[in-house]
C-alpha positions as CSV (number, residue, x, y, z in Angstrom):
1,M,-0.1,-0.1,-0.3
2,D,2.4,2.5,-1.4
3,N,-0.7,5.4,-1.1
4,C,-0.9,4.8,2.5
5,Y,0.4,6.4,5.9
6,G,-0.7,5.9,9.1
7,Q,-0.4,6.1,12.8
8,H,2.7,4.5,14.4
9,G,2.7,1.2,14.0
10,W,0.2,0.3,11.6
11,K,2.1,-1.5,8.8
12,E,3.1,-4.0,12.0
13,F,-0.7,-3.8,13.3
14,L,-1.6,-4.7,9.6
15,R,0.8,-7.6,9.6
16,N,-1.5,-9.5,12.2
17,R,-4.5,-9.2,9.2
18,K,-1.9,-10.3,6.5
19,D,-0.8,-13.3,8.4
20,I,-4.5,-14.6,9.0
21,L,-5.4,-14.0,5.4
22,A,-2.3,-15.9,4.4
23,E,-2.8,-18.7,6.4
24,F,-6.1,-19.2,5.2
25,D,-4.7,-19.3,1.4
26,K,-2.1,-21.7,2.7
27,I,-4.6,-24.1,4.4
28,L,-7.2,-23.6,1.3
29,E,-4.2,-24.7,-1.5
30,Q,-3.2,-27.8,0.7
31,T,-7.1,-28.9,1.1
32,T,-8.2,-27.7,-2.0
33,N,-7.8,-31.5,-4.0
34,R,-8.8,-33.3,-0.7
35,P,-12.2,-34.9,-0.6
36,I,-12.9,-33.7,3.3
37,H,-12.2,-29.6,4.0
38,V,-13.0,-29.8,7.6
39,A,-9.4,-29.4,8.2
40,H,-9.6,-25.8,6.2
41,G,-12.2,-24.3,8.4
42,Q,-10.6,-25.5,11.8
43,A,-7.3,-24.4,11.3
44,V,-8.3,-20.8,9.9
45,E,-10.7,-20.5,13.1
46,A,-7.4,-21.6,15.0
47,Y,-5.0,-19.0,14.0
48,I,-7.5,-16.1,14.6
49,R,-7.8,-17.6,18.1
50,R,-4.4,-17.5,18.3
51,W,-4.2,-13.6,17.4
52,L,-7.1,-12.8,19.5
53,A,-5.2,-14.2,22.3
54,E,-2.0,-12.6,21.7
55,F,-4.2,-9.2,21.1
56,L,-6.7,-9.2,24.1
57,P,-5.8,-7.8,27.3
58,K,-4.4,-11.1,29.7
59,K,-7.7,-11.0,31.7
60,Y,-9.3,-12.7,28.8
61,A,-8.5,-16.1,27.0
62,V,-10.1,-17.2,24.1
63,T,-10.8,-20.8,22.9
64,S,-13.2,-22.9,20.7
65,G,-15.8,-25.3,22.6
66,Y,-18.9,-24.9,24.8
67,I,-21.0,-22.7,26.8
68,I,-22.7,-24.5,29.8
69,P,-25.6,-22.5,31.5
70,D,-26.0,-22.8,35.3
71,L,-29.1,-25.3,34.7
72,Y,-28.2,-27.7,32.4
73,D,-30.2,-30.9,31.6
74,D,-28.7,-33.9,30.3
75,S,-31.8,-34.3,27.7
76,R,-30.3,-30.9,25.8
77,K,-27.8,-30.7,23.1
78,I,-24.9,-28.2,24.1
79,Y,-23.6,-26.5,21.0
80,H,-20.3,-25.9,20.2
81,Y,-18.6,-22.2,19.4
82,D,-15.9,-21.3,16.9
83,I,-14.5,-18.1,19.3
84,I,-15.5,-17.9,22.8
85,I,-13.7,-14.8,24.7
86,Y,-14.2,-15.2,28.4
87,N,-12.9,-13.7,31.6
88,C,-10.4,-16.4,32.6
89,L,-9.3,-14.7,36.1
90,E,-12.7,-16.2,37.1
91,A,-13.6,-18.7,35.1
92,P,-13.2,-22.5,36.0
93,V,-13.1,-24.7,33.0
94,L,-15.4,-27.3,33.1
95,W,-13.3,-29.9,30.7
96,T,-10.9,-29.5,27.7
97,E,-11.5,-32.0,24.7
98,G,-8.8,-32.5,22.5
99,N,-5.4,-35.0,22.5
100,Q,-1.3,-34.0,23.1
101,D,-1.2,-33.5,19.5
102,N,-3.2,-30.3,19.5
103,S,-2.2,-27.0,19.7
104,E,-4.0,-24.9,22.9
105,Q,-5.9,-23.2,20.0
106,G,-6.9,-26.4,18.9
107,K,-8.6,-27.8,22.1
108,Y,-12.2,-27.6,23.2
109,R,-12.8,-26.0,26.3
110,A,-16.3,-25.2,28.6
111,I,-17.1,-22.3,30.0
112,P,-19.6,-21.4,32.3
113,A,-22.2,-19.3,30.7
114,K,-21.5,-16.3,33.2
115,Y,-18.2,-15.7,32.5
116,V,-18.3,-15.7,28.9
117,V,-18.2,-12.2,27.4
118,A,-18.1,-12.9,23.5
119,V,-18.8,-15.1,20.8
120,Y,-17.9,-15.3,17.4
121,E,-18.7,-17.5,14.4
122,V,-16.1,-17.9,11.8
123,K,-17.3,-18.5,7.7
124,S,-14.6,-18.3,4.7
125,R,-17.1,-16.7,2.6
126,L,-19.7,-13.8,2.7
127,T,-22.9,-14.9,1.3
128,K,-26.6,-15.1,2.2
129,G,-26.4,-18.8,3.4
130,N,-23.0,-18.3,5.5
131,V,-25.1,-15.6,6.8
132,A,-28.0,-17.3,8.0
133,D,-25.8,-20.2,9.6
134,A,-24.0,-17.8,12.0
135,L,-27.1,-16.2,12.9
136,S,-28.6,-19.6,13.4
137,K,-25.6,-20.6,15.5
138,L,-25.2,-17.5,17.5
139,N,-29.2,-17.7,18.3
140,Q,-28.9,-20.6,20.3
141,T,-27.8,-18.9,23.5
142,K,-31.2,-17.6,23.7
143,D,-32.6,-19.8,26.2
144,F,-29.7,-18.5,28.8
145,S,-29.0,-14.8,27.6
146,N,-29.7,-14.0,30.8
147,Q,-26.8,-15.8,32.5
148,L,-23.8,-14.2,30.3
149,S,-21.9,-11.2,31.0
150,K,-23.3,-8.0,31.1
151,N,-20.9,-6.5,28.3
152,Y,-21.7,-9.8,26.1
153,T,-21.3,-9.7,22.3
154,C,-21.6,-11.5,19.5
155,G,-20.5,-11.3,16.0
156,A,-19.6,-13.0,12.7
157,I,-16.1,-13.4,11.2
158,F,-15.8,-13.5,7.4
159,I,-12.5,-14.3,5.5
160,D,-13.5,-13.2,1.9
161,L,-16.4,-11.3,-0.2
162,K,-16.3,-12.8,-3.9
163,E,-16.7,-10.8,-6.9
164,I,-19.4,-13.3,-7.7
165,D,-21.2,-12.5,-4.6
166,K,-20.8,-8.8,-4.6
167,N,-24.0,-7.8,-6.0
168,N,-26.4,-9.9,-3.9
169,E,-28.0,-7.3,-2.0
170,S,-30.0,-10.3,-0.3
171,T,-26.7,-11.1,1.9
172,L,-27.0,-7.4,3.9
173,K,-30.6,-8.4,4.0
174,E,-29.8,-11.7,5.7
175,L,-27.5,-9.7,7.9
176,H,-30.4,-7.3,9.1
177,K,-31.9,-10.6,10.7
178,G,-29.1,-10.3,13.2
179,A,-30.6,-7.7,15.1
180,S,-32.9,-10.2,16.7
181,V,-29.9,-12.4,17.8
182,F,-29.2,-11.2,21.5
183,G,-25.7,-9.3,21.8
184,F,-25.1,-9.6,18.0
185,S,-23.3,-6.0,17.0
186,G,-22.2,-6.9,13.6
187,G,-18.8,-8.5,12.6
188,M,-15.8,-8.5,9.9
189,V,-15.0,-9.5,6.8
190,L,-11.7,-9.7,6.0
191,R,-11.1,-9.3,2.4
192,Y,-12.7,-8.0,-0.8
193,E,-11.3,-10.3,-3.6
194,G,-11.9,-7.0,-6.3
195,D,-9.5,-5.2,-3.5
196,D,-7.3,-7.1,-0.8
197,T,-6.2,-3.7,1.3
198,P,-9.5,-2.9,2.7
199,T,-11.4,-4.5,6.0
200,G,-15.3,-4.8,5.9
201,V,-17.0,-3.6,9.2
202,I,-20.7,-5.0,9.7
203,S,-22.5,-2.7,12.5
204,F,-25.9,-1.4,13.6
205,F,-27.1,2.2,14.2
206,N,-30.1,3.8,14.8
207,T,-31.6,6.3,12.2
208,E,-34.9,8.6,12.4
209,P,-38.3,6.7,11.7
210,N,-38.9,9.0,8.3
211,S,-35.6,8.5,7.2
212,E,-35.0,7.0,3.9
213,L,-31.2,8.2,3.2
214,E,-29.7,4.1,4.2
215,N,-32.1,2.9,1.7
216,I,-30.7,4.5,-1.3
217,H,-27.5,2.3,-1.7
218,R,-27.4,-1.3,-1.2
219,K,-25.0,-3.1,-3.7
220,P,-22.5,-3.8,-5.1
221,L,-21.4,-4.7,-1.7
222,A,-17.6,-3.5,-2.1
223,K,-15.3,-1.7,-4.6
224,S,-11.9,-0.8,-4.7
225,I,-11.3,1.8,-2.3
226,D,-8.5,3.1,-5.0
227,D,-11.3,3.8,-7.3
228,L,-13.6,5.7,-5.5
229,N,-14.4,8.9,-6.9
230,I,-12.9,10.8,-4.1
231,Y,-10.1,13.9,-4.7
232,I,-9.0,16.8,-4.0
233,T,-10.3,19.6,-6.3
234,E,-8.0,22.5,-7.9
235,E,-8.9,24.9,-5.1
236,G,-7.7,22.2,-2.3
237,D,-11.2,21.2,-1.5
238,L,-11.5,17.5,-0.7
239,E,-14.6,16.2,-2.5
240,C,-16.4,13.0,-2.5
241,V,-18.9,12.3,-5.8
242,E,-18.9,8.6,-5.2
243,L,-22.4,7.0,-4.3
244,G,-21.9,5.1,-1.0
245,G,-18.3,6.8,-0.3
246,G,-17.1,8.5,2.0
247,V,-14.2,9.8,4.4
248,I,-13.0,9.0,8.0
249,L,-11.2,12.6,9.0
250,V,-8.9,12.4,11.9
251,C,-6.8,15.4,13.3
252,T,-3.4,14.3,13.1
253,A,-1.6,17.6,13.7
254,E,-2.6,21.5,14.0
255,N,-4.4,22.6,11.2
256,T,-3.3,19.3,9.5
257,W,-6.6,16.4,8.9
258,S,-5.8,13.0,7.7
259,V,-8.3,10.9,5.4
260,S,-9.0,7.3,5.5
261,K,-11.5,6.9,2.3
262,S,-14.5,4.1,3.0
263,Y,-16.9,2.9,0.9
264,G,-20.4,1.0,2.3
265,V,-23.8,-0.2,2.0
266,T,-26.7,0.1,3.9
267,Y,-30.0,-2.0,4.4
268,K,-32.8,0.0,6.7
269,E,-36.2,-1.7,8.4
270,G,-38.0,0.1,10.3
271,T,-35.7,2.4,12.1
272,L,-32.5,0.3,12.6
273,S,-30.0,-0.3,10.0
274,V,-27.1,-2.8,9.2
275,Q,-24.0,-1.2,7.2
276,L,-21.3,-2.9,5.7
277,S,-18.4,-0.6,5.4
278,W,-14.7,-0.9,4.0
279,S,-11.8,0.9,4.7
280,R,-8.2,-0.1,5.5
281,S,-9.0,1.6,8.8
282,N,-11.4,-0.7,9.3
283,F,-9.0,-4.1,10.9
284,S,-8.2,-1.6,13.8
285,K,-11.6,-0.4,14.0
286,F,-13.0,-3.9,14.5
287,C,-10.2,-4.4,17.1
288,I,-11.2,-1.2,19.1
289,N,-14.9,-2.1,18.8
290,L,-14.5,-5.3,20.4
291,L,-12.2,-4.3,23.2
292,S,-14.9,-1.6,23.8
293,A,-17.4,-3.7,23.7
294,L,-15.9,-6.3,26.4
295,E,-15.0,-3.5,28.4
296,G,-18.3,-2.0,28.3
297,L,-17.1,1.5,26.6
298,P,-19.9,3.3,24.7
299,Y,-19.2,4.8,21.5
300,N,-18.5,8.1,22.4
301,D,-16.7,7.3,25.7
302,K,-13.3,9.1,25.8
303,N,-11.5,6.2,27.1
304,R,-11.9,4.3,24.2
305,P,-8.5,3.2,22.4
306,S,-6.6,4.6,18.9
307,F,-4.7,2.8,17.3
308,G,-3.6,0.9,13.9
309,K,-5.1,3.9,11.4
310,V,-4.4,3.9,8.0
311,F,-5.0,7.1,5.9
312,D,-4.9,7.0,2.1
313,K,-2.9,9.7,0.3
314,V,-6.2,11.5,-1.9
315,E,-5.1,12.5,-5.5
316,R,-5.5,16.2,-6.7
317,K,-8.4,16.0,-9.7
318,N,-6.6,17.9,-12.5
319,A,-8.8,20.5,-14.6
320,T,-10.0,19.2,-18.1
321,P,-8.0,21.1,-20.7
322,Q,-9.5,24.3,-22.2
323,P,-11.3,22.9,-25.4
324,A,-9.9,24.3,-28.9
325,N,-12.7,26.3,-29.7
326,P,-15.1,28.3,-27.3
327,K,-18.1,26.4,-25.6
328,D,-21.4,28.0,-25.5
329,G,-22.0,28.9,-21.6
330,F,-18.1,28.9,-20.6
331,P,-15.5,31.0,-20.4
332,F,-12.5,30.9,-22.9
333,L,-9.5,32.4,-22.0
334,S,-5.7,33.5,-24.0
335,I,-2.6,34.2,-22.3
336,S,0.5,35.9,-23.6
337,S,3.5,37.2,-21.9
338,V,3.8,41.4,-21.6
339,V,5.7,44.4,-20.8
340,S,6.1,44.5,-17.0
341,P,3.5,48.1,-16.5
342,K,6.3,49.2,-13.7
343,N,9.6,49.3,-15.8
344,S,8.8,48.1,-19.4
345,E,10.8,44.7,-18.7
346,K,9.3,41.5,-19.8
347,F,10.7,39.7,-17.2
348,S,13.8,40.0,-14.3
349,I,15.7,37.1,-12.7
350,N,17.6,37.7,-9.2
351,Y,19.8,35.3,-7.1
352,E,20.1,35.7,-3.7
353,E,22.3,33.2,-1.9
354,K,21.0,30.0,-3.3
355,I,17.4,31.5,-3.9
356,V,16.2,32.0,-7.9
357,T,13.6,34.2,-8.5
358,I,12.3,34.8,-12.0
359,E,9.4,37.2,-12.5
360,F,7.3,38.0,-15.5
361,W,4.5,39.1,-16.7
362,V,1.4,37.8,-18.5
363,E,-1.9,39.1,-19.7
364,V,-5.3,36.7,-19.4
365,E,-8.0,37.8,-21.9
366,N,-11.5,36.5,-21.5
367,Q,-12.9,36.2,-25.4
368,S,-16.3,35.0,-24.2
369,K,-19.4,37.1,-22.1
370,V,-19.1,34.7,-19.7
371,E,-17.4,36.1,-16.0
372,A,-14.2,33.4,-15.2
373,T,-12.6,33.1,-11.9
374,I,-8.9,32.4,-12.4
375,S,-5.8,31.5,-10.6
376,D,-2.1,30.1,-11.5
377,D,-1.4,28.8,-7.7
378,F,-4.0,26.4,-7.0
379,F,-6.4,29.1,-5.4
380,R,-4.0,30.4,-2.9
381,T,-5.1,33.3,-4.7
382,H,-7.4,34.4,-7.7
383,C,-9.4,37.3,-9.1
384,V,-12.6,37.6,-11.3
385,L,-12.3,38.2,-15.0
386,L,-15.6,39.7,-16.6
387,G,-16.6,38.8,-20.1
388,E,-14.3,40.3,-22.7
389,G,-12.2,41.4,-20.1
390,K,-8.8,41.7,-19.6
391,A,-5.9,41.1,-16.7
392,I,-2.4,41.8,-16.6
393,K,-0.8,39.7,-13.6
394,P,2.8,39.1,-11.9
395,V,3.7,35.6,-11.9
396,K,6.9,34.5,-10.0
397,L,8.8,31.0,-10.0
398,I,11.0,30.8,-7.2
399,A,14.1,27.8,-7.0
400,R,16.2,27.0,-4.4
401,L,19.7,26.0,-6.0
402,S,21.2,22.5,-4.4
403,D,25.0,22.9,-4.8
404,D,27.6,25.5,-5.6
405,N,27.4,24.9,-9.8
406,D,23.9,25.5,-10.0
407,D,23.7,29.0,-10.3
408,I,26.3,28.9,-13.1
409,K,24.5,26.0,-14.9
410,L,21.4,28.0,-14.5
411,E,23.0,31.5,-16.0
412,S,24.7,29.4,-18.7
413,L,21.2,27.9,-19.6
414,I,19.5,31.5,-19.7
415,S,22.2,33.0,-21.5
416,G,22.2,30.0,-24.2
417,E,19.2,28.1,-25.3
418,G,17.1,29.5,-22.7
419,L,15.5,28.0,-19.6
420,E,11.6,26.3,-20.1
421,M,9.0,26.3,-17.9
422,Q,5.6,25.3,-17.4
423,Y,3.2,28.2,-17.1
424,R,-0.6,26.8,-15.7
425,I,-3.7,28.7,-15.4
426,V,-7.2,27.6,-14.2
427,Y,-10.6,28.9,-14.3
428,Y,-14.0,28.0,-13.9
429,P,-17.6,30.2,-14.6
430,T,-18.1,32.4,-11.6
431,Q,-21.5,31.5,-12.0
432,G,-23.2,28.0,-11.5
433,E,-21.7,25.0,-11.2
434,K,-17.8,24.5,-11.0
435,E,-16.5,23.1,-13.7
436,Y,-12.6,23.9,-13.4
437,F,-10.5,24.2,-17.0
438,V,-6.8,25.0,-17.3
439,I,-4.4,26.3,-19.7
440,E,-0.9,24.3,-19.6
441,K,1.9,26.2,-21.7
442,N,5.4,26.0,-21.5
443,V,7.6,29.7,-21.2
444,R,11.3,29.9,-22.5
445,I,13.3,32.3,-20.9
446,T,16.4,33.6,-22.1
447,S,18.9,36.5,-21.1
448,S,17.0,38.6,-23.9
449,Y,13.1,37.3,-24.1
450,I,10.4,35.3,-22.6
451,E,8.0,34.0,-24.9
452,F,5.3,31.4,-24.7
453,V,6.7,28.0,-26.6
454,Q,4.0,27.2,-29.4
455,E,2.7,23.6,-29.4
């Protein structure tokens, strides 16, 4: 992810996610041609349990196995769960299943219900059927839900969302049924086949009764993060025009905001919505949500941890080149170099230690009747050019020389064939929708003249 950066340790933290996926892919390859694939699922579950055991505070332990209610009837069936997180400082382990060849994370343990704080089911693929299976399994705790920890939470972890499944909005509707499962808070999708860099987080939230906003966008269930129509405008504004797209802003320094791009789909029934959102920061978001749930910390609690955020470098969207001929309803500009109104010179070059300043003057003419707002410094400054109006403005280019010989080379270049640089002016119609246009011309500067180079 060369176009990303993040909080301290973000690469190391994401290594956990990469290791889980690498283990999943390795086991999948090993078992693809075998007649029985049970070991494939069990192995990746064990790997996730090992990661959680290393990540969570040591007062929590992670196992697979059974939850045992206080009032247990031998005539009733008990159920196995993929991931059980429990308070190991207080909980007894009623029994352990396994043999000497099993790793600790491969053994089954029976834990009394009152000490269980979280349960997760692991599925290899996000599909409607797998969602239904996971919810059915998690719903088995309903008969003894009053015996579980007050901070009890449950969810599902899916390894992959395949391209073939990304338009199945029925999967989203099935996830919404999780609202009826005691303690269900959502879960995580570790990877999308079309872009393996983001993580999906499944979450619920309440909305206004008459709000229809959440129903607008339900598919595709995922998109490539780098293909989202999110960019910096010519004026330096962050703009998102992607349906389902968004950004997470974090103030990382004074007057500095870092951006995580996101994409999400939502399904709403009544006042409750379920959302599947994708972001490169979502692996850490899932972990933060889990830690906070175990400790009973609400979303806006100041004690919620913060770590592992990943930020995206948002590219600037360049303006459209000005067409060759005027377009109705739009400005149309021409530029040329002119003599300075101050001293009858076309340009000046000043050397001051290692700083070289080249100043020249340009005339900008609006050949249409449509008023334009123009700038040649990414709108740090700008001016309005009336229809059929003209403006003369100074242009200052500043360069810092890096070694003792650079000034000699520059003087030699200017006195010879000349120094060629690009001049760029951007404009948009002052009235109506902002549509940016750009004129880019090369300027040749010599010791005796300055001119715009004809293409």
